N, CA, C and O atoms as CSV, one atom per row, in Angstrom:
chain,resi,resn,atom,element,x,y,z
A,1,MET,N,N,-12.420,-8.190,10.035
A,1,MET,CA,C,-11.330,-8.338,8.973
A,1,MET,C,C,-11.525,-7.344,8.124
A,1,MET,O,O,-10.653,-6.475,8.134
A,2,ILE,N,N,-12.558,-7.189,7.267
A,2,ILE,CA,C,-12.667,-5.978,6.113
A,2,ILE,C,C,-12.460,-4.796,6.405
A,2,ILE,O,O,-11.882,-3.918,5.763
A,3,THR,N,N,-13.133,-4.765,7.786
A,3,THR,CA,C,-12.541,-2.869,8.070
A,3,THR,C,C,-11.595,-2.595,8.411
A,3,THR,O,O,-11.214,-1.476,8.069
A,4,VAL,N,N,-10.620,-3.486,9.319
A,4,VAL,CA,C,-9.348,-3.544,9.412
A,4,VAL,C,C,-9.092,-3.709,8.326
A,4,VAL,O,O,-10.119,-3.160,7.927
A,5,ALA,N,N,-8.524,-4.044,7.276
A,5,ALA,CA,C,-8.200,-4.054,5.939
A,5,ALA,C,C,-8.308,-2.517,5.631
A,5,ALA,O,O,-7.373,-1.715,5.649
A,6,LYS,N,N,-9.710,-2.241,5.327
A,6,LYS,CA,C,-9.664,-0.896,5.103
A,6,LYS,C,C,-8.921,0.225,5.537
A,6,LYS,O,O,-8.251,1.009,4.865
A,7,VAL,N,N,-9.170,0.188,6.974
A,7,VAL,CA,C,-8.663,1.489,8.187
A,7,VAL,C,C,-6.902,1.528,7.258
A,7,VAL,O,O,-6.359,2.485,6.706
A,8,LEU,N,N,-6.498,0.322,7.386
A,8,LEU,CA,C,-4.683,-0.010,7.247
A,8,LEU,C,C,-4.469,0.377,6.033
A,8,LEU,O,O,-3.330,0.810,5.856
A,9,GLY,N,N,-5.377,0.378,4.834
A,9,GLY,CA,C,-5.137,0.472,3.510
A,9,GLY,C,C,-5.195,2.322,2.968
A,9,GLY,O,O,-4.514,3.037,2.233
A,10,VAL,N,N,-6.305,2.476,3.746
A,10,VAL,CA,C,-6.128,4.201,3.793
A,10,VAL,C,C,-5.288,4.940,4.646
A,10,VAL,O,O,-4.983,6.075,4.281
A,11,VAL,N,N,-4.742,4.397,5.995
A,11,VAL,CA,C,-4.141,5.043,6.733
A,11,VAL,C,C,-2.545,4.842,6.017
A,11,VAL,O,O,-1.755,5.760,5.797
A,12,GLY,N,N,-2.336,3.435,5.742
A,12,GLY,CA,C,-1.250,3.539,5.028
A,12,GLY,C,C,-0.698,4.094,3.742
A,12,GLY,O,O,0.474,4.208,3.382
A,13,GLY,N,N,-2.111,4.494,2.982
A,13,GLY,CA,C,-1.845,5.236,1.457
A,13,GLY,C,C,-1.605,6.972,2.012
A,13,GLY,O,O,-0.869,7.783,1.450
A,14,ALA,N,N,-2.481,7.240,3.298
A,14,ALA,CA,C,-2.312,8.679,3.590
A,14,ALA,C,C,-0.805,8.836,4.304
A,14,ALA,O,O,-0.265,9.932,4.152
A,15,LEU,N,N,-0.200,7.975,4.953
A,15,LEU,CA,C,1.293,8.256,5.943
A,15,LEU,C,C,2.259,8.119,4.278
A,15,LEU,O,O,3.379,8.624,4.342
A,16,ALA,N,N,1.980,7.667,3.279
A,16,ALA,CA,C,3.053,7.512,2.436
A,16,ALA,C,C,2.469,8.698,1.399
A,16,ALA,O,O,3.231,9.045,0.496
A,17,LEU,N,N,1.340,9.241,1.478
A,17,LEU,CA,C,1.309,10.703,0.602
A,17,LEU,C,C,1.621,11.535,1.373
A,17,LEU,O,O,1.475,12.618,0.807
A,18,ILE,N,N,2.165,11.739,2.892
A,18,ILE,CA,C,2.402,12.597,3.626
A,18,ILE,C,C,4.445,12.624,3.447
A,18,ILE,O,O,5.213,13.572,3.281
A,19,GLY,N,N,4.709,11.049,3.589
A,19,GLY,CA,C,6.253,11.363,3.534
A,19,GLY,C,C,6.654,11.728,2.152
A,19,GLY,O,O,7.550,12.564,2.033
A,20,ALA,N,N,5.885,10.997,0.646
A,20,ALA,CA,C,5.988,11.426,-0.591
A,20,ALA,C,C,5.611,13.293,-0.510
A,20,ALA,O,O,6.308,13.875,-1.340
A,21,THR,N,N,5.028,13.911,-0.002
A,21,THR,CA,C,4.970,15.498,-0.232
A,21,THR,C,C,6.104,15.571,0.570
A,21,THR,O,O,6.991,15.744,-0.266
A,22,ALA,N,N,6.661,15.548,1.712
A,22,ALA,CA,C,8.018,15.587,2.613
A,22,ALA,C,C,9.104,15.834,1.514
A,22,ALA,O,O,9.422,17.003,1.293
A,23,ALA,N,N,9.676,14.861,0.834
A,23,ALA,CA,C,10.223,14.298,0.256
A,23,ALA,C,C,10.455,15.077,-1.204
A,23,ALA,O,O,11.529,15.122,-1.804
A,24,LEU,N,N,9.108,15.722,-1.666
A,24,LEU,CA,C,9.113,16.550,-2.742
A,24,LEU,C,C,9.429,17.896,-2.378
A,24,LEU,O,O,9.815,18.677,-3.248
A,25,ILE,N,N,9.290,18.298,-1.027
A,25,ILE,CA,C,9.275,19.871,-0.769
A,25,ILE,C,C,10.769,20.183,-0.561
A,25,ILE,O,O,11.470,21.166,-0.798
A,26,ILE,N,N,10.998,18.900,0.003
A,26,ILE,CA,C,12.732,19.191,0.508
A,26,ILE,C,C,13.700,18.912,-0.444
A,26,ILE,O,O,14.880,19.251,-0.362
A,27,GLY,N,N,13.080,18.162,-1.534
A,27,GLY,CA,C,13.983,17.607,-2.703
A,27,GLY,C,C,14.992,17.544,-2.909
A,27,GLY,O,O,15.446,17.279,-1.795
A,28,GLY,N,N,16.278,17.615,-3.948
A,28,GLY,CA,C,17.383,17.091,-3.268
A,28,GLY,C,C,17.474,16.286,-5.128
A,28,GLY,O,O,16.917,16.690,-6.150
A,29,ALA,N,N,18.278,15.226,-4.958
A,29,ALA,CA,C,18.610,14.579,-6.104
A,29,ALA,C,C,17.598,14.202,-6.762
A,29,ALA,O,O,16.490,14.299,-6.236
A,30,ASP,N,N,17.716,13.767,-7.857
A,30,ASP,CA,C,16.716,13.253,-8.874
A,30,ASP,C,C,16.175,11.745,-8.322
A,30,ASP,O,O,15.015,11.343,-8.406
A,31,THR,N,N,17.100,11.159,-7.848
A,31,THR,CA,C,16.099,9.826,-7.166
A,31,THR,C,C,15.430,10.317,-6.044
A,31,THR,O,O,14.474,9.593,-5.764
A,32,VAL,N,N,15.569,11.294,-5.275
A,32,VAL,CA,C,14.551,11.737,-4.445
A,32,VAL,C,C,13.062,11.938,-4.800
A,32,VAL,O,O,12.002,11.683,-4.229
A,33,ILE,N,N,13.491,12.617,-6.223
A,33,ILE,CA,C,11.994,14.006,-7.112
A,33,ILE,C,C,11.549,12.568,-7.909
A,33,ILE,O,O,10.385,12.600,-8.308
A,34,VAL,N,N,12.154,11.543,-8.148
A,34,VAL,CA,C,11.456,10.697,-8.805
A,34,VAL,C,C,10.845,9.264,-7.731
A,34,VAL,O,O,9.887,8.547,-8.019
A,35,GLY,N,N,11.468,9.180,-6.831
A,35,GLY,CA,C,10.895,8.056,-5.933
A,35,GLY,C,C,9.839,9.342,-5.140
A,35,GLY,O,O,8.647,9.045,-5.223
A,36,GLY,N,N,9.989,10.065,-4.745
A,36,GLY,CA,C,8.837,10.799,-4.582
A,36,GLY,C,C,7.546,10.842,-5.089
A,36,GLY,O,O,6.560,10.590,-4.396
A,37,TRP,N,N,7.489,11.225,-6.550
A,37,TRP,CA,C,6.348,11.071,-7.193
A,37,TRP,C,C,5.685,9.339,-7.533
A,37,TRP,O,O,4.524,8.993,-7.756
A,38,VAL,N,N,6.915,8.540,-7.459
A,38,VAL,CA,C,6.342,6.792,-7.616
A,38,VAL,C,C,5.831,6.892,-6.273
A,38,VAL,O,O,4.675,6.474,-6.328
A,39,THR,N,N,6.124,7.252,-5.038
A,39,THR,CA,C,5.693,7.551,-3.494
A,39,THR,C,C,4.430,7.681,-3.795
A,39,THR,O,O,3.553,6.817,-3.766
A,40,VAL,N,N,4.334,9.126,-4.174
A,40,VAL,CA,C,2.631,9.672,-4.160
A,40,VAL,C,C,1.524,8.566,-5.506
A,40,VAL,O,O,0.298,8.578,-5.397
A,41,ALA,N,N,1.982,8.015,-6.254
A,41,ALA,CA,C,0.895,7.117,-7.370
A,41,ALA,C,C,1.207,5.976,-6.439
A,41,ALA,O,O,0.649,5.027,-6.991
A,42,ALA,N,N,1.729,5.561,-5.436
A,42,ALA,CA,C,1.738,4.269,-4.528
A,42,ALA,C,C,0.782,4.440,-3.675
A,42,ALA,O,O,0.012,3.526,-3.378
A,43,ALA,N,N,0.696,5.936,-3.047
A,43,ALA,CA,C,-0.290,6.023,-1.816
A,43,ALA,C,C,-1.394,6.604,-2.705
A,43,ALA,O,O,-2.402,6.674,-2.001
A,44,ILE,N,N,-1.588,6.942,-3.637
A,44,ILE,CA,C,-3.055,7.010,-4.208
A,44,ILE,C,C,-3.166,5.417,-4.392
A,44,ILE,O,O,-3.970,4.909,-3.611
A,45,VAL,N,N,-2.623,4.668,-5.128
A,45,VAL,CA,C,-3.279,3.025,-5.308
A,45,VAL,C,C,-3.788,2.328,-3.634
A,45,VAL,O,O,-4.756,1.643,-3.305
A,46,GLY,N,N,-2.972,2.722,-3.091
A,46,GLY,CA,C,-3.103,2.100,-1.481
A,46,GLY,C,C,-4.102,2.830,-1.054
A,46,GLY,O,O,-4.904,2.226,-0.341
A,47,ILE,N,N,-4.332,4.055,-1.283
A,47,ILE,CA,C,-5.980,4.531,-0.167
A,47,ILE,C,C,-7.033,3.912,-1.202
A,47,ILE,O,O,-8.086,3.443,-0.770
A,48,PHE,N,N,-6.703,3.914,-2.760
A,48,PHE,CA,C,-8.013,3.406,-3.423
A,48,PHE,C,C,-7.977,2.150,-3.205
A,48,PHE,O,O,-9.133,1.736,-3.297
A,49,GLY,N,N,-7.207,1.250,-2.944
A,49,GLY,CA,C,-6.835,-0.422,-2.603
A,49,GLY,C,C,-8.042,-0.448,-1.216
A,49,GLY,O,O,-9.131,-1.014,-1.128
A,50,GLY,N,N,-7.057,0.690,0.048
A,50,GLY,CA,C,-8.270,0.643,1.016
A,50,GLY,C,C,-9.719,0.633,1.043
A,50,GLY,O,O,-10.556,-0.005,1.683
A,51,ALA,N,N,-9.767,1.688,0.001
A,51,ALA,CA,C,-11.462,2.077,-0.279
A,51,ALA,C,C,-12.347,0.970,-0.840
A,51,ALA,O,O,-13.573,1.039,-0.759
A,52,LEU,N,N,-11.395,-0.561,-1.695
A,52,LEU,CA,C,-12.303,-1.248,-2.186
A,52,LEU,C,C,-12.355,-2.449,-1.229
A,52,LEU,O,O,-13.216,-3.278,-1.523
A,53,ALA,N,N,-11.628,-2.705,-0.173
A,53,ALA,CA,C,-11.515,-3.489,0.317
A,53,ALA,C,C,-12.809,-4.264,0.998
A,53,ALA,O,O,-12.883,-5.471,1.228
A,54,GLY,N,N,-13.634,-3.427,1.216
A,54,GLY,CA,C,-15.351,-4.005,0.857
A,54,GLY,C,C,-15.933,-5.087,-0.080
A,54,GLY,O,O,-16.323,-6.220,0.204
A,55,ALA,N,N,-15.895,-4.501,-1.176
A,55,ALA,CA,C,-16.417,-4.936,-1.851
A,55,ALA,C,C,-15.454,-6.062,-2.689
A,55,ALA,O,O,-15.779,-7.226,-2.927
A,56,ARG,N,N,-14.524,-5.575,-2.967
A,56,ARG,CA,C,-13.727,-6.461,-3.635
A,56,ARG,C,C,-12.277,-6.634,-3.159
A,56,ARG,O,O,-11.275,-6.190,-3.720
A,57,PRO,N,N,-12.336,-7.382,-1.985
A,57,PRO,CA,C,-10.874,-7.815,-1.281
A,57,PRO,C,C,-9.847,-8.417,-2.352
A,57,PRO,O,O,-8.631,-8.288,-2.208
A,58,GLY,N,N,-10.196,-8.820,-3.006
A,58,GLY,CA,C,-9.463,-9.540,-3.776
A,58,GLY,C,C,-8.259,-8.735,-4.427
A,58,GLY,O,O,-7.080,-9.076,-4.522
A,59,LEU,N,N,-8.808,-7.717,-4.796
A,59,LEU,CA,C,-8.471,-6.129,-6.132
A,59,LEU,C,C,-7.883,-5.666,-4.901
A,59,LEU,O,O,-6.710,-5.360,-5.117
A,60,ALA,N,N,-8.297,-5.445,-3.391
A,60,ALA,CA,C,-8.018,-4.080,-2.770
A,60,ALA,C,C,-6.888,-5.322,-1.879
A,60,ALA,O,O,-6.487,-4.817,-0.831
A,61,ALA,N,N,-6.475,-6.412,-2.047
A,61,ALA,CA,C,-5.233,-7.163,-1.941
A,61,ALA,C,C,-3.997,-6.720,-2.774
A,61,ALA,O,O,-2.837,-6.429,-2.482
A,62,LEU,N,N,-4.666,-6.783,-3.856
A,62,LEU,CA,C,-3.323,-6.588,-5.461
A,62,LEU,C,C,-3.057,-5.445,-5.187
A,62,LEU,O,O,-1.897,-5.078,-5.002
A,63,LEU,N,N,-4.145,-4.616,-5.105
A,63,LEU,CA,C,-3.373,-3.135,-4.882
A,63,LEU,C,C,-2.227,-2.531,-3.689
A,63,LEU,O,O,-1.116,-2.001,-3.707
A,64,MET,N,N,-3.396,-3.034,-2.501
A,64,MET,CA,C,-2.327,-2.318,-1.335
A,64,MET,C,C,-1.204,-3.205,-1.224
A,64,MET,O,O,-0.550,-2.924,-0.220
A,65,ALA,N,N,-0.666,-4.304,-1.965
A,65,ALA,CA,C,0.651,-5.054,-1.922
A,65,ALA,C,C,1.225,-4.425,-3.279
A,65,ALA,O,O,2.364,-4.857,-3.454
A,66,LEU,N,N,0.848,-3.601,-4.244
A,66,LEU,CA,C,1.492,-3.372,-5.232
A,66,LEU,C,C,2.134,-1.762,-4.796
A,66,LEU,O,O,3.192,-1.230,-5.133
A,67,ALA,N,N,0.679,-1.118,-3.646
A,67,ALA,CA,C,1.781,-0.102,-3.126
A,67,ALA,C,C,2.417,0.071,-2.304
A,67,ALA,O,O,2.942,1.171,-2.135
A,68,ALA,N,N,2.636,-1.125,-1.351
A,68,ALA,CA,C,3.863,-1.350,-0.760
A,68,ALA,C,C,4.946,-1.851,-0.976
A,68,ALA,O,O,5.986,-1.752,-0.325
A,69,ALA,N,N,4.666,-2.571,-2.173
A,69,ALA,CA,C,6.162,-2.578,-2.763
A,69,ALA,C,C,6.772,-1.497,-3.479
A,69,ALA,O,O,7.974,-1.234,-3.512
A,70,ALA,N,N,5.833,-0.894,-4.050
A,70,ALA,CA,C,6.402,0.628,-4.856
A,70,ALA,C,C,6.977,1.193,-3.847
A,70,ALA,O,O,8.208,1.181,-3.832
A,71,ALA,N,N,6.365,1.728,-2.924
A,71,ALA,CA,C,7.158,2.552,-1.771
A,71,ALA,C,C,8.183,1.768,-1.529
A,71,ALA,O,O,9.257,2.223,-1.924
A,72,GLY,N,N,8.222,0.554,-0.919
A,72,GLY,CA,C,9.107,-0.055,-0.666
A,72,GLY,C,C,10.633,-0.009,-1.411
A,72,GLY,O,O,11.743,-0.055,-0.881
A,73,LEU,N,N,10.247,0.104,-2.898
A,73,LEU,CA,C,11.285,0.033,-4.105
A,73,LEU,C,C,12.115,1.181,-4.000
A,73,LEU,O,O,13.333,1.294,-3.863
A,74,VAL,N,N,11.213,1.992,-4.090
A,74,VAL,CA,C,11.734,3.421,-4.112
A,74,VAL,C,C,12.454,4.499,-2.701
A,74,VAL,O,O,12.915,5.638,-2.643
A,75,ALA,N,N,12.193,3.259,-1.611
A,75,ALA,CA,C,12.802,4.025,-0.407
A,75,ALA,C,C,14.062,4.318,-0.104
A,75,ALA,O,O,14.474,5.161,0.693
A,76,PRO,N,N,14.704,3.518,-0.837
A,76,PRO,CA,C,16.451,4.154,-0.816
A,76,PRO,C,C,16.495,5.447,-1.628
A,76,PRO,O,O,17.637,5.907,-1.643
A,77,GLY,N,N,15.904,5.932,-2.080
A,77,GLY,CA,C,15.629,7.191,-2.706
A,77,GLY,C,C,15.321,8.355,-1.873
A,77,GLY,O,O,16.080,9.241,-1.480
A,78,VAL,N,N,13.983,8.177,-1.664
A,78,VAL,CA,C,13.352,9.110,-0.348
A,78,VAL,C,C,13.698,9.205,0.965
A,78,VAL,O,O,13.558,10.259,1.586
A,79,ILE,N,N,14.289,7.866,1.618
A,79,ILE,CA,C,14.587,8.118,2.863
A,79,ILE,C,C,15.508,9.201,3.030
A,79,ILE,O,O,15.068,10.159,3.665
A,80,PRO,N,N,16.878,9.284,2.539
A,80,PRO,CA,C,17.282,10.359,2.543
A,80,PRO,C,C,17.007,11.859,2.640
A,80,PRO,O,O,17.798,12.768,2.892
A,81,ALA,N,N,15.739,11.899,2.387
A,81,ALA,CA,C,15.303,13.511,2.007
A,81,ALA,C,C,14.254,13.325,3.724
A,81,ALA,O,O,14.222,14.403,4.317
A,82,ILE,N,N,13.724,12.528,4.241
A,82,ILE,CA,C,12.729,12.621,4.906
A,82,ILE,C,C,13.392,12.389,6.098
A,82,ILE,O,O,12.945,12.881,7.134
A,83,ALA,N,N,14.713,11.495,6.103
A,83,ALA,CA,C,15.369,11.186,7.595
A,83,ALA,C,C,15.720,12.371,8.456
A,83,ALA,O,O,15.922,12.054,9.628
A,84,ASP,N,N,15.817,13.370,8.243
A,84,ASP,CA,C,16.010,14.522,9.116
A,84,ASP,C,C,14.928,14.521,10.351
A,84,ASP,O,O,15.091,14.459,11.569
A,85,SER,N,N,13.584,14.628,9.411
A,85,SER,CA,C,12.332,14.766,10.367
A,85,SER,C,C,11.565,13.120,10.908
A,85,SER,O,O,10.794,12.466,10.206
A,86,THR,N,N,11.945,12.808,12.046
A,86,THR,CA,C,11.814,11.450,12.570
A,86,THR,C,C,10.340,11.167,12.835
A,86,THR,O,O,10.019,10.016,13.128
A,87,VAL,N,N,9.371,12.174,12.752
A,87,VAL,CA,C,7.876,11.533,12.434
A,87,VAL,C,C,7.715,11.127,11.373
A,87,VAL,O,O,7.194,10.016,11.271
A,88,VAL,N,N,8.186,12.032,9.890
A,88,VAL,CA,C,7.621,11.896,8.590
A,88,VAL,C,C,8.600,10.396,8.401
A,88,VAL,O,O,7.915,9.438,8.043
A,89,PHE,N,N,9.492,10.219,8.519
A,89,PHE,CA,C,9.993,8.779,8.911
A,89,PHE,C,C,9.950,7.628,8.939
A,89,PHE,O,O,10.033,6.718,8.115
A,90,VAL,N,N,9.723,7.779,10.613
A,90,VAL,CA,C,8.169,6.980,10.763
A,90,VAL,C,C,7.564,6.592,10.336
A,90,VAL,O,O,7.539,5.409,9.996
A,91,GLY,N,N,6.634,7.570,10.113
A,91,GLY,CA,C,5.202,7.360,8.812
A,91,GLY,C,C,5.400,6.569,7.649
A,91,GLY,O,O,4.624,5.741,7.172
A,92,TYR,N,N,6.845,7.012,7.127
A,92,TYR,CA,C,6.959,6.492,6.141
A,92,TYR,C,C,7.147,5.119,5.993
A,92,TYR,O,O,6.486,4.421,5.223
A,93,LEU,N,N,7.950,4.762,6.646
A,93,LEU,CA,C,8.035,3.329,7.596
A,93,LEU,C,C,6.929,2.713,7.698
A,93,LEU,O,O,6.899,1.498,7.503
A,94,ALA,N,N,5.948,3.324,7.978
A,94,ALA,CA,C,4.547,2.863,8.960
A,94,ALA,C,C,3.585,2.268,7.801
A,94,ALA,O,O,2.946,1.221,7.693
A,95,ALA,N,N,3.796,3.551,6.881
A,95,ALA,CA,C,2.808,3.153,5.615
A,95,ALA,C,C,2.913,1.957,5.044
A,95,ALA,O,O,1.942,1.350,4.592
A,96,GLY,N,N,4.344,1.447,5.020
A,96,GLY,CA,C,4.746,0.498,3.997
A,96,GLY,C,C,4.091,-0.860,4.875
A,96,GLY,O,O,3.496,-1.747,4.264
A,97,VAL,N,N,4.259,-0.903,6.241
A,97,VAL,CA,C,4.066,-1.906,7.028
A,97,VAL,C,C,2.211,-2.076,6.806
A,97,VAL,O,O,1.614,-3.126,6.566
A,98,PHE,N,N,1.665,-0.820,6.961
A,98,PHE,CA,C,0.119,-1.078,7.530
A,98,PHE,C,C,-0.438,-1.556,5.401
A,98,PHE,O,O,-1.299,-2.348,5.016
A,99,LEU,N,N,0.276,-0.882,4.771
A,99,LEU,CA,C,-0.157,-1.372,3.482
A,99,LEU,C,C,-0.295,-2.957,3.304
A,99,LEU,O,O,-1.326,-3.583,3.060
A,100,ALA,N,N,1.040,-3.464,3.493
A,100,ALA,CA,C,1.091,-4.527,3.788
A,100,ALA,C,C,0.580,-5.653,4.564
A,100,ALA,O,O,0.579,-6.793,4.098
A,101,MET,N,N,0.030,-5.301,6.038
A,101,MET,CA,C,-0.621,-5.952,6.739
A,101,MET,C,C,-2.521,-5.740,6.007
A,101,MET,O,O,-3.247,-6.723,6.155
A,102,GLY,N,N,-3.003,-4.740,5.442
A,102,GLY,CA,C,-3.914,-4.252,4.880
A,102,GLY,C,C,-4.250,-5.141,3.906
A,102,GLY,O,O,-5.442,-5.293,3.642
A,103,ALA,N,N,-3.007,-6.056,3.042
A,103,ALA,CA,C,-2.975,-6.774,1.728
A,103,ALA,C,C,-3.489,-8.135,2.164
A,103,ALA,O,O,-4.437,-8.777,1.711
A,104,VAL,N,N,-2.491,-8.482,3.329
A,104,VAL,CA,C,-2.647,-10.023,4.046
A,104,VAL,C,C,-4.220,-9.743,4.255
A,104,VAL,O,O,-5.064,-10.317,3.568
A,105,LEU,N,N,-4.504,-8.923,5.142
A,105,LEU,CA,C,-5.594,-8.981,5.960
A,105,LEU,C,C,-7.288,-9.056,4.840
A,105,LEU,O,O,-8.238,-9.792,5.105
A,106,ALA,N,N,-7.218,-8.076,3.633
A,106,ALA,CA,C,-7.739,-8.301,2.459
A,106,ALA,C,C,-7.679,-9.657,1.853
A,106,ALA,O,O,-8.749,-10.170,1.522
A,107,PHE,N,N,-6.734,-10.209,1.693
A,107,PHE,CA,C,-6.513,-11.514,1.085
A,107,PHE,C,C,-7.271,-12.449,1.655
A,107,PHE,O,O,-8.179,-13.139,1.190
A,108,ARG,N,N,-6.754,-12.386,2.808
A,108,ARG,CA,C,-7.613,-13.809,3.585
A,108,ARG,C,C,-8.724,-13.472,3.842
A,108,ARG,O,O,-9.194,-14.407,4.491
A,109,ALA,N,N,-9.734,-12.418,3.700
A,109,ALA,CA,C,-10.943,-11.865,4.008
A,109,ALA,C,C,-11.808,-12.379,2.458
A,109,ALA,O,O,-12.972,-12.777,2.502
A,110,ARG,N,N,-11.217,-12.310,1.480
A,110,ARG,CA,C,-11.939,-12.555,0.027
A,110,ARG,C,C,-12.631,-13.882,0.483
A,110,ARG,O,O,-12.487,-14.455,1.563
A,111,LYS,N,N,-13.615,-14.339,-0.852
A,111,LYS,CA,C,-14.771,-15.063,-0.833
A,111,LYS,C,C,-14.071,-16.075,-1.805
A,111,LYS,O,O,-13.662,-15.581,-2.856
A,112,ARG,N,N,-13.878,-17.367,-1.620
A,112,ARG,CA,C,-13.577,-18.140,-2.376
A,112,ARG,C,C,-14.134,-18.737,-3.415
A,112,ARG,O,O,-15.112,-19.290,-2.911
A,113,VAL,N,N,-14.134,-18.997,-4.636
A,113,VAL,CA,C,-15.240,-19.810,-5.730
A,113,VAL,C,C,-14.837,-21.056,-5.306
A,113,VAL,O,O,-13.683,-21.383,-5.028
A,114,PRO,N,N,-15.892,-21.786,-5.262
A,114,PRO,CA,C,-15.926,-23.335,-5.154
A,114,PRO,C,C,-15.707,-24.299,-6.190
A,114,PRO,O,O,-16.268,-24.321,-7.285
A,115,THR,N,N,-14.858,-25.082,-5.760
A,115,THR,CA,C,-14.231,-26.194,-6.769
A,115,THR,C,C,-14.702,-26.989,-6.741
A,115,THR,O,O,-15.226,-27.264,-5.662
A,116,TYR,N,N,-14.900,-28.111,-8.084
A,116,TYR,CA,C,-15.438,-29.616,-7.934
A,116,TYR,C,C,-14.467,-30.231,-7.985
A,116,TYR,O,O,-13.360,-29.691,-7.972
A,117,LYS,N,N,-14.621,-31.345,-8.047
A,117,LYS,CA,C,-13.793,-32.259,-8.608
A,117,LYS,C,C,-14.026,-32.906,-9.712
A,117,LYS,O,O,-15.239,-32.805,-9.893
A,118,LEU,N,N,-13.569,-33.502,-10.539
A,118,LEU,CA,C,-14.277,-33.959,-12.041
A,118,LEU,C,C,-15.274,-35.086,-11.819
A,118,LEU,O,O,-16.252,-35.305,-12.534
A,119,SER,N,N,-14.955,-35.690,-10.874
A,119,SER,CA,C,-15.891,-37.031,-10.672
A,119,SER,C,C,-16.985,-36.301,-10.232
A,119,SER,O,O,-18.085,-36.749,-10.553
A,120,GLU,N,N,-16.941,-35.109,-9.462
A,120,GLU,CA,C,-18.656,-34.763,-9.107
A,120,GLU,C,C,-19.124,-33.939,-10.401
A,120,GLU,O,O,-20.309,-33.610,-10.381
A,121,LEU,N,N,-18.596,-33.668,-11.193
A,121,LEU,CA,C,-19.351,-32.918,-12.557
A,121,LEU,C,C,-19.754,-34.204,-13.297
A,121,LEU,O,O,-20.539,-34.002,-14.223
A,122,SER,N,N,-19.495,-35.117,-13.153
A,122,SER,CA,C,-19.745,-36.310,-14.467
A,122,SER,C,C,-20.823,-37.202,-14.220
A,122,SER,O,O,-20.819,-38.326,-14.721
A,123,HIS,N,N,-22.032,-36.677,-13.267
A,123,HIS,CA,C,-23.185,-37.147,-12.931
A,123,HIS,C,C,-23.960,-37.551,-13.711
A,123,HIS,O,O,-25.047,-37.988,-13.332
């Protein structure tokens, strides 16, 4: 499950980076430019989160979830710029799904710290 989370995080971040680069190249309104730069930052965070999935799955889940949320929040500004290219548009949407799925898988694969009841500690 960790390997799948790694792959989803890195691929999702790469797809978001491609979509953000396309939005920045096409340009347009200020919302496209700001959204493009936010998506670039989210893509880098997502790639970093995917790379960390093996060593720190809890942190990786947080980073990938933040990247998916950031890319999703600026999507209304980015999508009009990339909607003409179907491949880039579908890739941008897939990036958010991949990052969210990678976050869920990394979260489920984290190691839990054992918890003790108070009665067990008073021996």
